[in-house]
DOSE-384856 format. One record per residue (C-alpha): x, y, z; chain; residue number from 1. Coordinates in steps of 0.5 Angstrom, whole numbers. Layout:
N
       u       v       w   c     k
       X       Y       Z   A   NUM
...
***
This chain:
100
       u       v       w   c     k
     -32      47      11   A     1
     -29      43       5   A     2
     -25      37       7   A     3
     -19      33       2   A     4
     -16      27       2   A     5
      -9      27       2   A     6
      -6      20      -1   A     7
       1      19       0   A     8
       6      13      -3   A     9
      12      12       1   A    10
      18       7       1   A    11
      18       3       7   A    12
      24       5      10   A    13
      21      12      12   A    14
      14       9      13   A    15
      14       9      21   A    16
      17      17      21   A    17
      11      19      17   A    18
       6      16      21   A    19
      10      19      27   A    20
       9      26      24   A    21
       2      25      22   A    22
       0      22      29   A    23
       3      28      32   A    24
       0      33      27   A    25
      -6      37      29   A    26
      -8      37      22   A    27
      -8      30      21   A    28
     -14      27      26   A    29
     -16      21      21   A    30
     -12      17      17   A    31
     -10      10      15   A    32
      -4       6      12   A    33
      -4       0       8   A    34
       2      -4       4   A    35
       1      -3      -3   A    36
       5      -4     -10   A    37
       7       2     -13   A    38
       8       2     -21   A    39
      12       7     -25   A    40
      15      10     -19   A    41
      22      10     -17   A    42
      24       9     -10   A    43
      31       9     -11   A    44
      34       2     -13   A    45
      29      -4     -13   A    46
      31     -10     -10   A    47
      31     -16     -14   A    48
      24     -19     -12   A    49
      21     -12     -14   A    50
      25     -12     -21   A    51
      22     -19     -23   A    52
      15     -17     -20   A    53
      16     -10     -24   A    54
      13      -6     -18   A    55
      16      -3     -12   A    56
      14      -4      -5   A    57
      10       2      -1   A    58
       6       4       4   A    59
       0       8       2   A    60
      -3      13       7   A    61
      -9      17       6   A    62
     -11      23      11   A    63
     -17      27      11   A    64
     -16      34      13   A    65
     -20      41      12   A    66
     -18      44       6   A    67
     -15      50      10   A    68
     -10      45      13   A    69
      -7      43       7   A    70
      -1      48       6   A    71
       1      47      13   A    72
       1      39      13   A    73
       4      39       6   A    74
      10      44       9   A    75
      11      39      15   A    76
      12      33      10   A    77
      16      37       5   A    78
      21      39      11   A    79
      22      32      14   A    80
      22      28       8   A    81
      25      32       2   A    82
      29      27      -3   A    83
      25      21       1   A    84
      21      19      -5   A    85
      14      21      -3   A    86
       9      22      -8   A    87
       2      25      -7   A    88
      -4      27      -9   A    89
     -10      31      -7   A    90
     -18      29      -8   A    91
     -24      32      -5   A    92
     -28      29       0   A    93
     -35      29      -2   A    94
     -38      26       4   A    95
     -35      24      11   A    96
     -38      22      17   A    97
     -39      16      22   A    98
     -44      11      22   A    99
     -47      11      29   A   100
***
């Protein structure tokens, strides 16, 4: 079975809601989140600090999912976050496992 890595950039204002969705999703068994700086993306109005720095504060979430679950998870995210400024991309996972 092929796995994918779904990477999502989200504004801090919706971070907790997105993480809650993923925690409750049967399609998102393993994921990480980290603060990041987003360049070239519009998350609504930038605050003064972001304007000076030239980047928006964001949270990057990476979710490892089976390829067959891609549409279901994206559908759930789109249903709850339409218009919230989330950006995403998907890359193949070449190898994954647990170091025991």
